[in-house]
C-alpha positions in Angstrom: 0.0 0.0 0.0 2.8 2.4 1.0 4.7 1.6 -2.2 1.6 2.2 -4.3 1.0 5.6 -2.7 4.7 6.5 -3.2 4.6 5.5 -6.8 1.4 7.5 -7.4 3.0 10.5 -5.7 6.1 10.3 -7.9 4.0 9.9 -11.0 1.9 12.9 -10.1 5.0 15.0 -9.6 6.7 13.9 -12.8 3.5 14.3 -14.8 2.9 17.9 -13.6 6.5 19.0 -14.0 7.3 17.3 -17.3 5.3 14.4 -18.8 1.9 16.1 -18.9 3.3 19.7 -19.0 0.3 22.0 -19.4 1.8 24.0 -22.2 4.1 21.9 -24.4 2.4 18.6 -23.8 -1.3 19.6 -23.7 -1.1 23.0 -25.3 -3.2 24.6 -22.5 -2.8 28.2 -21.2 -1.2 29.4 -24.3 -3.1 32.7 -24.5 -1.8 33.9 -21.2 1.7 32.6 -22.1 1.7 34.8 -25.1 0.0 37.8 -23.5 2.1 38.4 -20.3 5.5 37.0 -21.2 7.0 40.2 -22.6 8.6 40.9 -19.2 9.8 38.6 -16.5 8.0 40.4 -13.6 4.7 40.0 -15.5 5.4 36.3 -16.1 6.3 35.7 -12.4 3.1 37.5 -11.2 0.9 35.6 -13.6 2.6 32.3 -12.8 2.2 32.9 -9.0 -1.4 33.9 -9.5 -2.2 30.8 -11.5 -0.4 28.5 -9.1 -2.3 30.0 -6.1 -5.6 29.5 -7.9 -4.6 25.9 -8.9 -3.7 25.0 -5.3 -6.7 26.6 -3.7 -9.0 25.1 -6.3 -7.4 21.7 -6.0 -7.8 21.7 -2.2 -11.5 22.8 -2.3 -12.7 20.5 -5.1 -10.9 17.5 -3.7 -12.4 18.1 -0.3 -15.9 18.5 -1.8 -15.6 16.0 -4.6 -18.1 13.5 -3.1 -20.6 16.3 -2.4 -20.6 18.0 -5.9 -23.5 16.8 -8.1 -22.2 15.6 -11.4 -24.7 17.8 -13.4 -23.5 21.0 -11.8 -19.8 20.3 -11.5 -18.7 22.7 -14.2 -20.5 25.7 -12.8 -19.2 24.7 -9.4 -15.6 24.8 -10.7 -16.2 28.2 -12.2 -17.5 29.7 -9.0 -14.6 28.3 -7.0 -12.0 29.4 -9.5 -13.6 32.9 -9.9 -13.5 33.4 -6.1 -9.7 32.9 -5.9 -9.1 34.9 -9.1 -10.8 37.9 -7.5 -8.4 37.5 -4.5 -5.4 37.5 -6.9 -6.7 40.5 -8.7 -7.3 42.5 -5.5 -3.9 41.5 -4.1 -2.1 42.8 -7.2 -4.0 46.0 -7.3 -3.3 46.6 -3.6 0.4 45.7 -3.4 1.7 45.7 -7.1 -0.3 48.3 -8.9 2.2 48.7 -11.8 2.1 44.9 -12.5 -1.7 45.0 -12.1 -1.9 47.7 -14.8 0.3 45.6 -17.1 -1.4 42.3 -16.8 -4.7 43.4 -15.2 -7.0 42.5 -18.2 -5.5 39.0 -18.3 -5.8 38.2 -14.6 -9.6 37.9 -15.0 -9.0 35.4 -17.8 -7.5 32.9 -15.3 -11.1 32.0 -14.6 -11.3 30.4 -18.1 -7.7 29.1 -18.1 -7.9 25.6 -19.6 -5.2 24.4 -17.2 -7.2 25.0 -14.1 -10.5 23.8 -15.6 -8.8 20.8 -17.1 -7.1 19.7 -13.8 -10.3 20.2 -11.9 -12.2 17.9 -14.1 -9.4 15.4 -14.9 -7.8 15.2 -11.5 -9.1 17.1 -8.5 -12.7 15.7 -8.7 -11.2 12.1 -8.7 -8.3 12.3 -6.2 -7.7 13.0 -2.5 -6.5 16.3 -1.2 -2.8 15.4 -0.9 -2.5 14.2 -4.5 -4.5 17.2 -5.8 -2.2 19.5 -3.9 0.8 17.9 -5.5 -0.7 18.1 -8.9 -1.7 21.7 -8.5 1.8 22.7 -7.3 3.6 20.9 -10.0 1.4 22.2 -12.8 1.7 25.7 -11.4 5.5 25.4 -11.2 5.7 24.1 -14.8 3.5 26.8 -16.0 5.5 29.4 -14.2 8.9 28.2 -15.3 7.7 28.1 -18.9 6.5 31.7 -18.7 9.7 32.7 -17.1 11.9 31.1 -19.8 9.9 32.8 -22.5 9.9 36.1 -20.7 13.6 36.2 -20.1 14.3 35.7 -23.8 11.7 38.3 -24.9 12.7 40.9 -22.3 16.4 40.6 -23.0 16.0 40.8 -26.7 13.1 43.2 -26.8 14.1 45.6 -24.0 17.7 44.7 -23.1 16.7 44.2 -19.5 15.8 41.6 -16.9 13.4 42.7 -14.1 14.1 46.3 -15.2 17.9 46.0 -14.9 19.9 46.6 -18.1 21.8 43.5 -19.1 22.7 44.4 -22.7 25.5 46.8 -23.7 24.7 50.5 -24.4 25.0 49.9 -28.2 22.3 47.2 -28.1 19.4 47.7 -30.5 16.2 46.3 -29.1 14.3 43.7 -31.1 10.9 45.4 -31.1 9.3 42.3 -32.5 10.1 40.5 -29.3 7.9 42.9 -27.3 5.0 42.2 -29.7 2.7 39.2 -30.4 4.8 37.8 -33.4 7.8 37.5 -31.1 5.7 35.7 -28.5 4.5 33.2 -31.1 8.0 32.6 -32.3 9.6 32.0 -28.9 6.7 29.8 -27.8 6.9 27.8 -31.0 10.7 27.2 -30.5 10.1 26.3 -26.8 7.4 23.7 -27.7 9.6 22.3 -30.5 12.6 21.9 -28.2 10.7 20.5 -25.2 8.7 18.1 -27.2 11.9 16.8 -28.9 13.4 16.4 -25.4 10.3 14.6 -24.1 10.4 12.2 -27.1 14.1 11.4 -26.5 13.3 10.9 -22.8 10.5 8.4 -23.6 12.8 6.4 -25.9 
């Protein structure tokens, strides 16, 4: 029994961090990955917000999974997720107004983020609180590090900075395209190509 629990725990962690990566494996949450990854501070804030909502949602749904009627489960997910998204939005407005101004319109879209809805339906409603918490944390971490990697590339090339600090020489010419949507699509495409190639090699 203990071995089975340990194996399931390891599988949950590996799936969240790599095997079932929400972006490169399942292609979920791409809209926010494109929208807020122009600067690292925005990516960190969005990643932290999504992770918080994932964890809170996972705990609540797993605790109430036997009490939620099947025919109203989707609206229940939406209400739970929306409650925690409002907390994230208010927190950013209160303590990080500059970041809130930058990503504010996209914070509300966390409610419809396919990663959260997908994990609620595929995992939280079927598993206990501990496994749901692990799944939420690992999926949140994988989402955050993906946004972080994309944001570092885009911010360095597009602005010559990281977290507002200049890292490129004075003669550097910013790649304006990296601060725009086409740059986001390009970097995300390369990221998915590289990570899927790595995942394929890992499975072989």
